[in-house]
Structure formats: C-alpha cells, structure tokens
N, C-alpha and C positions, 0 to 999 in steps of 0.2 A: 510574676506576681501570680499567683492562682488565678484561673478564671472561675474555679467556686467560690471565690469572696467577692465578687461580684456585690450577693448581698450586702457588703459589710460597709465595699467602698463603689457607691455605684457611677459615679461620672467615672472613673481610672478603668469600669467595669469596658465602657466604652470606647475605649484603647483595647481592651485588651479579647474583644470580640472579633477586631480587625488583627491578631495575631497570627493565628492560623491561615487562615484565606492568601495572608502577604506571604505569611514562612515559607509556605509549600512550594512556591518554584522559588528557587535558591540563584538568582543571578544577581546583580547591581540594585538594581532596576526595581525587585519586591523590598533588599533588605536595605536600601535608602528608601520604601517609600514607609514601612514601618519607621524607621528610624525618624521620618520625616513626622509623620502623624503624632507620634509622640513627644514631638519638642514643637511642636502646634500649639498640644496641651500646654504642657508645662508653659508657655508664654501666653497661653490666655489666665490660666490662672496669674501669675507675674503681673499682667496687666492688669487684669482685676482688683489686687490689693492695692496696685502700685494710684489708680486712680480714686480703690478707696480712702486709700490711708492721705492721700492731698488734700478730701473732703473733708478728710477726719477732723484736718486741725482747725477749719473755723465749729464747722459742732462741736471742738470743747471748749472753745473762746466762747462759744455764745451761750454754753450750757450753766443755767443760773449755779449748780454745782460747782464746776470747775471756776467760779468769776467768785465762788465764797473763798473755796480756797487762796486764792491767789489777792485778797480782794481787794477785788477792784471790783465796779460796779458800771459794764458797757451795754445795757441794757439801752431801747429803741422799739419805735415804736414799728410792728411786723416784724420785730429781732425770732418771736415763737416764728412766723410763718416759711423765713430763712432755715431757721433749723431745720423746721419739717420738710419742708424741701432738698436742702441737701440730705437728710439721713432719708428722704424714700429713695433718690437715686442709691446710693451706701444699700439701700436695699434691697432695692430691685434688679441691680445689677452689679455690685458683691456678693448677695446672697441666692443669684440665679442658681448655681450649680447646686445648693441642699436643698430649692425651694425643687429644683425636678427630680436632683433625687427622693426629695419625701415621693413626690405624687411614682415614683417606678417600686418605692421599697412597695406603696402601700398600694399599686396595681399585684405584685407579686404575694402581696400578703405579708410579707415579708419587715416587719420595721425593725431600721436597725441605729447606725447610727449620724446616717441623714434625716431619719422623725427627731431623731430627738435635736441635730443640730435645727433643723427648721422648727419645731416648735417651737425650740427658747427663742430665735432671735424673732417669730411670727407674731410671738405672743409680745413681748416685749415691747415690739414697733406698731402694732393697731392699739394695744392700751396708752401709749405716746401719744398715738395721734387723737385717739378721745380724749387724752386729757385736753392735748391742743386747743377741742373743739365744744372745750364746755365743764370734761367731766372734771370731777374735785379729787387732784392729787399729782402727782410729779410726774416729769418726761423721762423716757431711760436711752434718747436719745445717743446720746455720750455712749452708754455702756453698749448699746446697739450697733456701734460704729465701728467702739476698738473692737467685743466681739469676732465683726467679721471681719476686720481689719490679722488678728489670730491666727482666726480661722484659716483666710485663704494662703496667711504665710504657711502656716504646720504643712498645708493643702499642694503649695507649691515645693517646696525642701523635700517635699517626699518624695511628690515626685519625681521630683529629679534625680535621688537615692533608687529611686521604682524601676528608671531608664538603665541606671548600672546595672541590674539583673538581667537586661536583655540587650546589653551591647554584644556577651559572650554569643549569645546565640546569632545572634548581626553580622558581628567575623568572619564566625562560619558562613553566613552565607553567602557574604562577600569574597569570599576566598575562591570559590572559582568564575574566572578571567568568561570575559563576552567571546572569545572569536578564540579559532584554531584554526593551523597551518596543516591542512587537511589535502596529503598528497595523493595526487590525482595524474596518472601516467608516469611522466618526465618529468612537469612542472607542480607546482605548490600552489594551490588559491586559500586568500583566507575566507574563513566563512562561521556563521553564528556555533557558541555550543552547540543550541537548539537544535540545527541541523546535522549534527552530528549521528549517523548509526554505526549496527553493531558490525563489527565485523571492522570500519575504516579504518583506513592507516597513519596517522599524524604525524608531524615532525615537534617535537619540544624545543625547542631552541636553552642555547644559558641561558639564564634565569628567569625563563619564561615561567606560569604556571602552566601547571599540568590539569589540563580540560575536561579529564573526564576519566573514570578507573579502564586502567588497562595494564597488557603486559609489554615490556619491550621486548619487541622483534631485532632491531639494533641499536647499538651504540653502548655507552654507560655513562653515566652520571652519578654524583652527589646529590640528596637529594632532602630538601627540608621540612620535613611533615610534626612539627613541632606543633603547629597550631591544629594537629588532627590528631596528634597521638598522644601530644606532650611528650616527645624524645628530643631533646636538648638538641644533641649530635645531627649532624645533615649524615645520612643512612646510603652506603655505595649500594646501586643498583644494577645489573648487569643482566645477558639477554632472560630472556624466561622469565625475571623474577618482577611483581606485578606493581603496579604505581599507584597512586590515591590522587584521584581529580581533588584540588586541589595546592598539591603540594609543591611547591618553587622549585625550580626543575638548579640546579649549579652548573659546572665550570664545561659538563661533556653535553652535546648533541643529544639527541634518540630521538628513535620511531616508536612508534609505539603501537599498537594492536587494539580497540577500543572492544571494553568488557563489558562496563556498566555506561549507562547513560539514564538521564531524567531522573527516577525513582529510584531506581533499582542501584546509584552512585553511592559510594561506603555513604557520603559527602551528608546526601540525602536520607540515609540509614538512622544516620547520627541526630540528624535536626527533629525527626518524625521520631526518635526514639527522646527526646532531651525534650518532644512537647510534650510527649504523651507521658512524660517522668511527672512535667511541671504542671499538671489537670490533673493529676492523680490525689486522692487525700491519704495521708498517711495519719494511725491513732492520734498522735500528738498533735494534728490539724483538725482533726475530728473536733477533739478535747478544744480546741483553742477556739471550733464555730457553735458548739455545742456553750462553752462560756459567754461569749459574744450575744447571744439570744437571750441568756437569762440577765445581762448587766446591764442588757433595751430595755427588757422587764422590768428588773430593779430597780430601774432609771425612770421611767413612766411611773410607778406607785408610789417611789419614796418621794420624788418630784410633786407629783399633784398631791403627794400625803402631806408634804413641809408644807405646800401652801396651803389648803384645808384647816392644816392645824395651828397655823399659824393666827387664820382669819379670825379660827372657831376660839384661839387666845385671843383676843383685839386685837390685832396688830393692826396696821395699814395696809388695804388693798396692795399700793406699790410696792412696799413689802415683801411679802408675801410670794407675790409677785416674781420680787427679785432672786427672793430664797428658790424658787421656785429654778428657774431659766442657771441658777446657777448648779443647781443638782446636776438638771440633764446634760450641762455641757461637760461639766466634769466627769460623769458616769459616759459618757460617750462611747463606744467601743471599738474606739480607731485602731488605737496600739495594739490591741489585742486583732481585729482580724488584718492587721498587718505584721503582725509577729511572725509568726511559720511562717506564710504562703510568702513573707520574703525569703526569710532563711530558705528555704524551701527553691523557691526559682535559682537565687544564687548559688546556691551548693550544685543543682542539678547542673547547669553552664558552667561551671568553674571544672567539674568535673567530667563534660564532656571537652572541656578544653584539653586536660591532661590525661586524656585516653582511657579515662572510665567513664563506662556508660550508665544510664541507672535506666532499669525498666521498672522497677520494685520498689518505690518509695518506703513501707512499711520494714521491706527486708532491707535496706542503709542504711535506715535508723539503729534499726536493729543489731548491726552492728558491733553494738555499745556490749550486748552480752555476750560476745560470742566467750563460748571457754576454751573453744576446740577447733585448730584450722587443718581442714585433710586437705593435706598436697597429692594433687599428679605427680608422678617423677617426672615423665617426660619430656623435657618442651617449655619446663615449669621449674621444678627445681638444676634440671639440668639442662645444658643447651640441647636438647634434642638434635644435633647433627648430626650424630651416628658415620662417623669414617666407616672403613670397611680395614682393620688392622692384621686379620690373620685368617689362612684360606685354610681348611685343615680338612683334604682327602682321604675316605676311609675304603675309598674302593678303588683299585689296581685300575678298572676297566674305563676311570675320569681322570682329564687334569684341571688342577688349579685353575687352569680359564674354562675349564665344560663346565666343571661345577659353578661360578661363576655368572656362566653365559645362562646356564638352565634356572638355579637363586633368580637370577634379573626379571627372567623370564616371567615367571610365574609372580615375582613381589611386581615388577612395574606398573599393575594400572592402580595397584592399591598408591593412597595419599599416606601413608603412614610414611614416621623416620627412618625404619629400616630401609623399606622401598627405595626412597630418595641416595640414603646411602649407598646404597647397588650401585644403582642409576649411575651416581656422580666416580664410581669405581671402574664401571667398564666403559665409562666416557674415555676416562682418565688412562685403561690400557689399548683403548678403540677394540675392546671386542661388541661384533653386532649378536644382537642376542635375537631369537623369535618370536614372534607374534604366540600369544594363549587364548585358547578358548574357553568356554565353560568353568569362565572364571568366578570362585567366591571368596567373599572377604570370610571369615568365625571368629565373630569379638573374641580376642584372648585368647584366642587358639592357633591362628595363622591364615596362610591363604591357600589355596588348592586351585589348579586347572589342567587342562591338557598341552603340552609343549611338545613339537612333533612326532603325535598318535601316542604319544606316553601320559600317567597319568603322573602330575608335580604337584605334591604337598610341604611346605615350607615353614617353618615355628619355633617356638623353643620347648623349653622340657615338658609345659602342659602337652603340646602335642604329639611327643612321643610316648605319653603315660597316656593318653589316649587309644594311640595305635598298638599300646602294648610292647615297643622299643625301647632295650635298654638303651638306657644311654650310656656316650665312652666315655670309658676311665681314662680321662688324659693327666690327671695328676696336676692339673691347669687349675691354680688357685684363685687366677686374677680374676677380677668382678666386673668383667666385661658382656657384655649380651653377646647369647650362643643361639644362631638359626640352624636350624637341621633341613638339611635339606632329601627330601624321600621322595626314591623316584621309581612307580609300579611297587609301592610295598618295602620299600629297600629302602636303606639309611645308607649316602653314598658319601655323605660329610658334612662339615658345617663350617659356618661363618662366621669369627666375631666384632664386634662393634665396639668401639671409643666412645662415649659421651660423658662431657665434660661437666661437672655442676659449676651453672653461673656463677660468679665471684658476689654479685646482689646480696642471689641466697645468703650465703653466711650472714650480711649486714639484715636482711628481712625476719629472719627467722631470729634472731637473738633481741631485734626490736618487738617483736611479737610476744617474745617470753619474759620480755621485762615487763610486757604489760598486764603478763598472769593469763596470757593465755597460751593451750600448748598447740606444738606442733608434729602433727601425726603425717606418717608417709603411705599412701594404698600407690597399687602399682598391680601390676600383672606380669612383672621379673620375678624371677627367680632370688629364691631366700640371701641367695648371697650379697650376690649384688644391692639392694635392697639395706640388708644389714650395714653395708659397706657407707654406702650412701647416708646412711640416719644416722650413723659414729662421726663422722666425716663433717655434719655438720650439727651435731649434737643436738638430735630429736627427739622425741618425747615417747616415741615410737614409731613403728612400724608393719606397715601390712602386707604380706609380700604373696604369691602367685594368684589376686585376688582376680576373677575375671570380670567383665561388665557387667553381670546378673547379678552376683555376687555382692558390685560394691555399694549395691541399695542397701542389701543387709547390715553392710556396715558400719553403715551412718544410723540405720535403724538401733542397731546392740551400744552404740556413745551413745544416742540419748537415750535410751533408756536405764545408762547409768546418768544419769542427771544431765550430761553436756549441753549445753547451745552450742551447736555447729555448724559451724560455715564449708565450704566444701569448693575445691580448683578442679579445674578439670577442662574439658574443650570444648564439651558442649555437647559430641557427638554419643561416641561411646558411652561416653559418663551421664549421658541425661536422664537414668532412674536416679541417679546416687543424686545430681545439684538438684533433681525434682526434688527430693527427702529430703535434703538437707534445709534445715534454718535460715541458712543466707545461700546460696547458689553464684560460685561465680567462676563466670566460662573465660578462659585467656587465650591468651592466643589466638585470637581469631579473626586475626588481618581483615580485608577487606568482607568479613562476611560477619555481619554483626546482628543477624539476626538470630543470636541462640538463641533459642524458643523458651529450654527450660532454665537457665537461667535467670536469676534476679538480677546480676549486673551481669554486664559482660568489659572485660578487659581488653582494650583493643590489641598491646604489648604483653609477651610470656613472664616479661620481669617479677620476679617475686616482690619487687621492692615496694610494684604497685600494690600489688595486696597488704601489704603492711599500709601503705600509703593512705591504699581506700579505708579501714578500718580506723586507722585514727582521724581519716577524717569525717568520716560517719558519726562517728563520737564528741569532733568538733564542732560539725551542727545540730546534733541533740543539743550538745551543751548550749548553742546559742537559742534552740527554741525554746527550753524552758528558762534560759535566762528572762527572755524576753517573753514570756508567757508571767512568770512571777513580777519584773514591771510591772505589765502592761494592770495587772491583777492587783500586784498589792499598792499604788500608788493610789488609786482606787478607795479603798481601805484606810487610804490617811485621810486621805481631799476632799470622800462622801460626807463624814460631821461633820466638818469644817465648811462646805456648802450649802449645812442645810442651817447650820447658823443656833442648831440648841448646845451649844459649847460656849458659857459664859464667855462674852472676851475674845472669844475666836471666832473670825467670819471674815472670807473670804468674798470679793467680790467675783462680780461675772467675767469681765475682762481677763484677771486673774486666773480665772478658774479656767479660760479660753486658754490663756497661757500655759499654766500647767496639762493642760491634755493632749495641745500643741507640742510641747518640749517631750512629754512619753511617747509620743511618738514619733520624734526626730531621732531619739537615744534611738528608740527600738531598730529604726529606719541604718542607723549610724551602727550599731551592736552587729547587725547582721551582714552588714558591709566587710565589718572585720573578719568576715569568712578568709579573704581571697590573702590575707597574709597567713592565715591558718595553714592552709594547703602550700604556700609558697615556705613555710617554714619546714 
C-alpha cells in the first residue's frame, strides 16, 4: 500500500513507515523483520476483534432493546453498571486504534477515516455513559460494541489483503543468500555475502543461489532467473556471460567474478525501483485522494446536519445521535483510501516479478491510451545475434581474414551487436586482432579508430553517404545487414550479418494489433532490411535509415498526427526518443536497470513482454476504476438510508459499519485479482 495513503489509514501508516528502512538491505533478516512486523499488526487487530466480540455477547444479552426483541426480561440490580464496564473495555481496548488515528489526523490537520470512526464511537459511548449516570435517554452500548467489532474485523481482513501486496517485494529481498563460497588461493571459504568485494572470485555449486551479480570466468550451467526476470525456462550461461544475484544455479558448478554488490546489484536496483514506484502517485490516485478528502467533509457536514435536523424536527436526542453515528460510519472514506494505492502496490510488485520494472506510474496507467507503438528493430523484434554470413573483399591487397581482422579490431570496443558478432567470428576462426586507439563511436553511422597506424572506419550505407563513397553494385538482393570497412579513406570490402526475427515477435505484434494498436518499426538499418522485417511481421509502418538524433523527430511527427505513442528502445541511443514518447519502454537492459529516460524497463528483450506490459497496464487501470466506482457508488445508495429521511428505509449503525467494511474488503479482494490477470 502507498505510503501517501497514511492520512486515510493511520494505523497502517505505522507499518509502511518501516518499509523503506527495512527493505533497503536485502538479506533474509530485513525481509523477515518487515514481514514479522506486518504479521504482528494483523495479530493485534485479530486479538482486539476476538476480545471485543466475546465481551459483546454479555453486552447484547444485558441490553434492554435486545431483551425486548427476544421477549425476555433479565434485569437485575446493577446490570446497567456491568453493561457500562463491559462497554468501556470494548471502547478503550477495541476502539484504541481509531482513537489514536483521530489524534494523528487532527495533529496533521487532515481529518479522514479515523476521525469519522472515532467521533461516531465516542459520541455513542459518552452519550450512553451520561444516560447510565442519570441523563434521560437510552444507551447505545450494544450498537457501540457491534460497531467496533465490525470495524476491527474489516481492518483485520483488509490488512491480511494488504500484506499480499508486499509479499512479492519480500520474496525478492529473500532471494539473496546469506553466504557465499569465496575462492581464496587454493581453498574455498564460506563468507557472508556482505563481506564480498568487487572482483572477488566465488564458486557457485549446483542448486545454490547466486550471491551477487557477476561474470562467469569458468564453467557453464543453466540458471533459473524466473523470480527476477519472469523467464520461466532456465537460461544457459557460460564463460563471459553475466549472472544475476538471486538466480538459482542448475546442475553445473561455475566460478564467477563479482561485479555488483550491495546497492549496485540488480536485485537492489529492482527493489529500490519498485519502492519508488509504489510511493509515486498517479493522476488516478490523486483523484482518489481528493475524493476521500471531500467524502470526509461531506460526512462531517451531513452527519452533524442530520443530528441537528432531527432535533429541530422534535425527535429525541438518542434518535438524532444514532442517525449521526450511522452517517459518519457509512461515509468513512476507507474503501476509497484503499481503492487505488492497493492496486498500485500489487501491480508494481507483480510487474517486478515478471521482469517489468515501473519507474513512472502515470505512464504505466497511460498504457491504456497507446494508439501506436514504435519498435526498435535490432534486439527487440529480432534476436540481435548478428552472425557473420559473408565476407566480401573489394581490394586485392587484402584477404578475407585481413578484412575480418581489421573490422573486428575497430569494432571490438563497441557494445553493439555487430561488434559481438565479429568477435565471435574471429574467435571461431582463431584470428588474433590488434588493439585500436583513438576509438570513436558515431551514433547511427559507425565507428572509427587507428589500427596498426591506419585510420579505419566501419559502418553501414549511411557511412558511405557521409564519405561520398559509392556503394558497390553486387546485385545482392538479400535483406542482411552490411557493414563496410574503409582503410585510410578507401573501401576495402564489406561483411554481411544475418539477424533472425524472434519467434515471439509475430504473436506480440498480432496481439497488439488485435487490441487496436498500430505497430511501427524505427531503425537505422537500410530500407531493404526494414521493409523485409515489416512485411514479414505485417507491421503497419516502418521508418528506415533513421539516425538516433532523428528518432525523436519521428516520434514528434506521430504525436502531431494525434497518436499516443509508446517507444521501445535500448535506453542509450534511443534516449531522446524514449523521453519524447508518451510511454518510454527501455528493453533488454539486463543488469543495467537504471535506464533513466524510460518510464518502464523490461528486463528481457522479448516483444511478448511489451504486449503483456500494455495489457497489464490496461487491466491495472480497470481495477482502479472499478474500485473507485465501488468505493464511491455504495455511498450514494447507503448515505440516504443512513440519514433516516427516507420513510420506511433506515439502517442501524452496526449495519452501516458492516456495509462500509464489506465495501473495503471488496476493493481489497478485487485488487488481489490482478494476479490472475498477469498470469493469464
């Protein structure tokens, strides 16, 4: 539940104030202490409910009104004083959380739910006490007792539901093991994870959890990252590949060099991001807060208005007081205060478990408005593997191996898919490539540097245009990517790369189009490649040979046409476009989860996650609206009944409390149904 909802829900605010401090460190102890604290709060409400309920039984039996309904007369000397004593215990013990909440809300000058409940039960109690000691009227002890019982039951059940929203975060915190196998010379030592340092070498045995982010330096194994990325199948990892702390190792033993510890770990960043998102308020939540404040004002005005109106109409004081109490209980903005924050908290936690990291809650909810989604091609719709398929030499002074060696040398410092494909090919052919100096990366064009004293440039057709070099006419109609290599201004050849379309791209595009969302491709690749991918996936549009600095303009053009645009990209070259888009989605970030320009970060590069994200955003918004409609709608029906102004229709304070508690529980249960929405 959101921390900002404390003004509506004070006793739970105590719980949530502990959340940040306890979840900041991510070991078992912190996760369990937070979990235990919440369980303790639930246990407290449960205990107060049962004690109050047991004491309510004799209160009911001793109440004159209940006796008249039952047709009995169990009066005896001093029965009123026993009734007073029992009701006092219920009021001060069972009603304590509400009285404390009243003090907190008045201290903050923000009257809310606790104020209404406390005024209602206090008015009923002190009026009844006055009657016991001589004031003319009838007591409200049984109404008071049942009212407090129902309120305690509602809070107890609701807090159990709220606990479910924080469990996903606790599960993430509990993923990290306490100990690690540190390799020290020829022997292995068990050390606490907190003692690990950057570049330490650790051994992860079969079945163990990975204790820190790092890179495999020896061995290979299948790692289960499902709790971190949502990927259900174990992922095969070998030398030079990254592992995430918290993943579960399969059957192989691996040695890992530690790269991320403490706050720098993937898991730590995820938890921080989730907490930040849970504290954020979207427009929907701000609307709920405003509605809750107005509902409190309405309850106080109508409550006291009802009281004085009935008195003015000649009704006895006890009747007027009963109507006032009922109005205030019915109008408690409890369900309204819970409606949106609980949905927000649950959706953020579920998303994190499924590899969808929400940084901007409003953008996430705005997923329902998306009319066009713009995909980056490489690594999103395609696998981004870029395997070398052809080496074409255009200068007789060079061999294929020479061309590969030079191209790999100048590309090697780059993190681009092309660079990785070249390095893989060079290793496969056992080609040793020299180092590069004065390396420069030219976004959307290519790379350059000095290799063995010569200026080397490598890039696509855009580079040739920049250098006014005519592209070779090779009658090659393939849609593969070409990278040209230029030595001291002369084109010496090109290398082609094959990049396969992801199997899941087809289903993702189809799902989005079925939901009325246009799918567009935005790539720096040439027209031929872009058109081929667009045709194969049946995309609505494609934009080719677009430089990174032009991508932002393309997004603006779509927005100028009235489109609500989502942009997917890697968060580096695509930063301006991600920032410009209405919903920016950074994809394929791996352990780099801090894509600052994106509203949402997807851990994997899988297009189905983008479709899931948009559909889940829609489902989340629907839940919020459903809860808001329910939380406000029941007041429209119940409030007139509470005042007693409708002839023949009148509800008691206890029944009003039951209605209010039921409304709250319905909102809580409805929010929990989001889990099945993500699962489906």
